[in-house]
C-alpha positions, 0 to 999 in steps of 0.5 A, a space after each residue: 389239093 382237097 380232091 386228088 387225081 383219084 377223082 379225075 376224068 381218067 380214073 372215073 373212065 377206067 372205073 366205068 370200063 371195069 364196071 362195064 366188064 364186070 356187068 358182062 359188057 366187054 366189047 371193044 366198041 362199047 369200051 371205046 364209047 365209054 372213053 369217048 363220053 367220059 374222058 377227052 377227045 384224044 383219050 381213045 388213043 391212050 386209054 385203050 392201048 394202055 389197058 389192052 397192052 397191059 401197061 395198067 394191068 387192069 385188063 387181061 388179053 381176053 378183055 376180062 379183068 382180075 378185079 372182082 368188085 366194081 370200083 368205089 371211090 368214097 369221099 374222105 372226111 376232109 372232102 366232105 367237110 369242104 363240100 359242106 362248107 360250100 353247101 352252106 354258102 347262101 348263094 349255093 343254097 339258092 339252087 336248092 341242091 340237096 346233099 343228105 349224105 353230108 348231114 352231121 358233117 362239120 364244115 371245113 370253114 364258115 363265113 366267119 372264118 374269112 373276109 372278102 375285100 374289093 367287093 361292094 357291101 350292098 350285095 343281093 339279099 341271098 337269104 331273103 325268102 322272097 328273093 329265094 322264091 323269085 330266084 328259083 322261079 327264074 331258074 326253073 323257067 330257064 331250065 324249062 324254056 318258059 317265059 316269066 312276067 316280073 315287076 320292077 322299078 325303073 331308074 325314073 321311079 316308074 313301075 314296069 311290068 315285063 314279060 320275057 324269055 329268061 336266058 341265063 343268070 350271071 353272078 358278079 363277084 365285085 358287086 355280089 349280085 345276080 343278074 338276069 339276061 333276057 330275050 324278047 324284051 326290047 328295052 334292056 336285056 340285063 336286070 339285077 335280080 334285087 330290083 325285081 319286086 315280084 316274079 311269076 311264070 307266064 302261062 299265057 298262050 301268046 309266045 314272045 319272039 326275039 333273041 338275046 341282045 347281041 353283046 358288045 365287046 371292048 378290049 383293055 390293055 394292061 401293063 403288069 409289073 411281075 412283082 409279088 407274083 402279080 402276073 400269075 395272080 392277074 392271069 388267075 383273076 381273069 382266067 375266064 376272060 379271052 386274053 393275050 399276054 406277051 412279055 415286053 421288057 424284063 419283069 414286065 408284061 402286056 395283057 390284052 383283055 376282051 370284056 363285055 362293054 356293060 361290065 366296064 365298071 366291074 373291069 375297072 374295079 378288078 384292075 384297080 385291085 392290083 394297085 401300082 402293079 397294074 397300069 392301063 395303057 389303052 384305050 385312053 378312055 379307060 385310062 381316064 376312067 382309072 384317073 377319075 376313080 383314083 381322084 374320087 378315092 383320094 377325095 375321100 381320104 382313101 390311100 
């Protein structure tokens, strides 16, 4: 791993405790507060006893420390190179995050060093100046709780002017696109950012009422044949989804995944990327989508 355990929650918590003691604050109540805020819920039961009991030999019994200087954990050259590579990603640049300490650092890798498969080629224009401006207008509005007004073209080719509450931004790996989730607009609640032609912060007095449209969820059950480490790869690929997995027979598992109905096409593509090692067992409607997709691929000469 590029970032070692030295940058974990426990190390940072203990470093904060030592810094607090060196600044003259050594009450047990204050130190417990640091543990509660920086570590995990149950950490109070392990961190403080380890420090007070001398197991970690960082505190004396009188709540002083033999350490003379505040802990400092500078990044290694490798870690800086990895951060520089991530910072150069055009999607990361959209957020306008400044990293002046990485000036002059060579990136660990560039976009020319790898190729992404199973992804559409018509992703958003992340380096387009107008796209960047509109992205940041929306991002500021989300952070500040403002309304926005934007112009877009409907599926029928008509120009639409919409005022809404921007709720959050979502990114689709398969589509390579950002989507805006909105509230206060009755027509739809999700818009592809690339379809927005202009966007400004709305400064009018009249505020919109309404909440984000409630999401509708579906489930799909997939049979995984655990060859070539398929089960682990599948679980990692769907790590951010609510799911249940159980072993059915030797080397075969059944995984039930909950997903947003609007993302059905993306789910289809994700599952198909595992080839013959993944088979949709239910619902039948989803199985039919798989069959239809495979038929289209075959008609195009894809294997």
